[in-house]
C-alpha positions as a printed Julia matrix, in Angstrom:
202×3 Matrix{Float64}:
   0.0     0.0     0.0
   1.12    3.56   -0.68
   2.59    5.79    2.0
   0.15    8.17    3.71
   0.78   11.22    1.55
   0.56    9.3    -1.73
  -2.44    7.38   -0.44
  -4.24   10.61    0.44
  -3.54   11.95   -3.05
  -4.84    8.77   -4.67
  -7.98    8.77   -2.52
  -8.66   12.41   -3.38
  -9.21   11.42   -7.01
 -10.66    7.93   -6.53
 -14.07    7.39   -8.09
 -16.73    6.81   -5.42
 -20.0     4.93   -5.79
 -23.46    4.87   -4.24
 -24.9     1.7    -2.71
 -28.22    0.72   -1.2
 -29.52   -1.9     1.19
 -30.78   -4.15    2.43
 -27.68   -5.2     4.37
 -27.21   -7.51    7.33
 -25.67   -6.65   10.69
 -24.76   -9.12   13.42
 -23.97   -7.6    16.78
 -23.2    -9.14   20.15
 -26.06   -8.12   22.4
 -23.76   -6.52   24.97
 -22.57   -4.05   22.31
 -26.11   -2.7    22.04
 -26.06   -1.72   25.71
 -24.28    1.62   25.68
 -24.25    4.1    28.53
 -27.56    5.38   27.23
 -30.66    3.62   28.52
 -31.81    3.2    24.91
 -30.65    0.29   22.74
 -28.56    1.6    19.83
 -28.18   -1.1    17.15
 -26.26    1.28   14.86
 -23.79    2.33   17.54
 -20.31    2.44   16.01
 -18.36    2.87   19.22
 -17.4    -0.78   19.67
 -15.14   -0.66   16.6
 -13.54    2.55   17.85
 -12.93    1.15   21.35
 -11.68   -2.29   20.31
 -10.32   -1.61   16.82
 -11.52   -3.35   13.67
 -10.26   -4.15   10.2
 -10.6    -0.56    8.91
 -10.89    1.22   12.25
  -7.87    2.06   14.41
  -8.38    1.64   18.15
  -9.54    4.95   19.63
  -9.91    6.28   16.09
 -13.5     6.94   14.97
 -16.91    5.29   15.07
 -17.72    2.85   12.29
 -20.62    0.54   11.51
 -19.94   -2.84    9.89
 -22.51   -4.32    7.53
 -22.59   -7.26    5.13
 -24.59   -7.82    1.98
 -26.19  -10.97    3.44
 -26.69  -12.69    6.8
 -24.37  -15.62    5.98
 -21.46  -13.22    5.49
 -22.41  -11.21    8.57
 -22.33  -14.31   10.77
 -19.15  -15.59    9.15
 -17.43  -12.3     9.91
 -18.28  -12.37   13.6
 -17.83  -16.14   13.82
 -21.03  -16.34   15.83
 -22.6   -19.52   14.48
 -21.63  -22.09   11.87
 -24.78  -21.73    9.8
 -24.35  -24.39    7.14
 -23.26  -27.33    9.26
 -24.68  -30.76   10.06
 -23.12  -30.58   13.51
 -26.0   -30.34   15.96
 -23.87  -29.54   18.98
 -24.94  -26.22   20.45
 -21.99  -23.82   20.63
 -21.5   -21.85   23.82
 -21.88  -18.31   22.57
 -23.05  -15.05   24.11
 -26.34  -13.66   22.77
 -26.24  -12.21   19.26
 -28.66   -9.96   17.41
 -28.94  -10.11   13.62
 -30.86   -7.38   11.84
 -31.68   -6.04    8.41
 -30.44   -2.56    7.63
 -32.1    -0.51    4.91
 -30.58    2.62    3.47
 -28.79    4.52    0.74
 -25.17    5.61    0.96
 -23.06    7.61   -1.48
 -19.39    8.46   -1.23
 -18.37    4.8    -0.97
 -14.88    3.62   -1.87
 -15.28    0.25   -3.63
 -12.25   -1.87   -2.8
 -13.88   -4.94   -4.36
 -13.06   -3.33   -7.73
  -9.47   -4.07   -8.87
  -9.47   -0.83  -10.9
  -9.97    1.13   -7.66
  -7.5    -0.93   -5.63
  -4.6    -0.69   -8.09
  -3.93    3.09   -7.8
  -3.92    2.7    -4.01
  -1.2     0.08   -4.15
  -3.25   -2.58   -2.38
  -4.51   -6.06   -3.24
  -7.37   -8.32   -2.2
  -4.9   -10.44   -0.26
  -3.78   -7.42    1.75
  -7.37   -6.38    2.4
  -8.45   -9.82    3.64
  -5.31  -10.82    5.53
  -4.95  -10.85    9.3
  -5.03   -7.33   10.72
  -4.61   -8.06   14.45
  -0.87   -8.74   14.31
   0.33   -5.22   13.42
   0.19   -1.94   15.32
  -1.43   -0.24   12.3
  -2.19   -2.76    9.57
  -2.66   -1.57    5.97
  -6.46   -1.82    6.24
  -6.58    0.44    9.3
  -4.26    2.88    7.56
  -6.46    3.08    4.48
  -9.5     3.43    6.76
  -7.85    6.26    8.66
  -6.7     8.14    5.55
 -10.1     7.6     3.9
 -11.85    8.99    6.97
  -9.45   11.95    7.12
 -10.08   12.72    3.44
 -13.43   14.23    4.37
 -15.08   12.92    1.18
 -15.43    9.19    1.85
 -18.47    7.93    3.77
 -17.5     4.26    3.84
 -15.64    1.39    2.22
 -16.98   -1.66    0.41
 -14.53   -4.53    0.73
 -14.27   -8.3     0.19
 -15.06  -10.5     3.17
 -12.11  -12.26    4.78
 -14.36  -15.03    6.13
 -16.74  -15.63    3.21
 -15.12  -15.8    -0.22
 -18.46  -15.11   -1.9
 -19.41  -12.18    0.33
 -18.74   -8.46    0.55
 -18.83   -6.1     3.51
 -19.36   -2.41    4.08
 -17.85   -0.23    6.79
 -19.65    3.08    7.29
 -18.01    6.08    8.95
 -20.84    7.4    11.11
 -19.45   10.93   11.38
 -19.25   11.24    7.59
 -22.93   10.48    6.9
 -23.84   14.21    6.74
 -21.52   14.69    3.74
 -24.48   13.88    1.5
 -27.99   14.84    2.68
 -29.55   11.64    1.31
 -27.25    9.26    3.21
 -28.91    7.05    5.79
 -28.77    3.57    7.28
 -31.87    2.44    9.19
 -32.76   -0.69   11.13
 -35.72   -2.53    9.62
 -37.86   -3.04   12.7
 -41.62   -2.91   12.11
 -42.27   -3.51   15.84
 -40.11   -0.6    16.94
 -38.02   -2.44   19.55
 -34.63   -1.73   17.93
 -35.47    1.27   15.76
 -32.6     3.54   14.86
 -31.85    5.71   11.86
 -28.7     7.69   11.2
 -28.25   10.54    8.71
 -31.23   12.31    7.19
 -34.52   12.28    9.04
 -37.39   10.28    7.66
 -39.43   12.35    5.22
 -42.89   12.87    6.67
 -45.83   12.68    4.3
 -48.18   15.66    4.67
């Protein structure tokens, strides 16, 4: 991957795309219980506190989504979905939800034509990130966030070869007034919407 200055220059001219849901999000239940008394299923603080593939520890809030539930579960290693093994794994409670929305300003790192000018590869993007102080993925996440024009990153899943993921920088949602992710919850128990307010019909 390019050095920071060259990476920032390349990101400044990178073509960005718009994407839309539905997406899937799998979250450990304890991560929904923030200091607020209200459940916040789109809280991005866990990635900031603990670090994640594109989020440096103590960096910035980010929300991780997948394009399907199989990939979402594979990423968090919560349950082996497609297995004949009927042994019940000992796992803390998980919540899986559907996220609707529209997001523009997305850097598509599943596209080799976008990756090449950044000096990165699919192998680098899907490799282990926990073994370095600032792995290449966290560096590109940091520089993308600092660019001020990138709302999130679409990237290939490291756990599901057929799946793609999306990391959304919560603080960058206002860059485009139509950006929003929203929990699909007809019963209203886990409702949360970030970005633009719902348009009210008169």
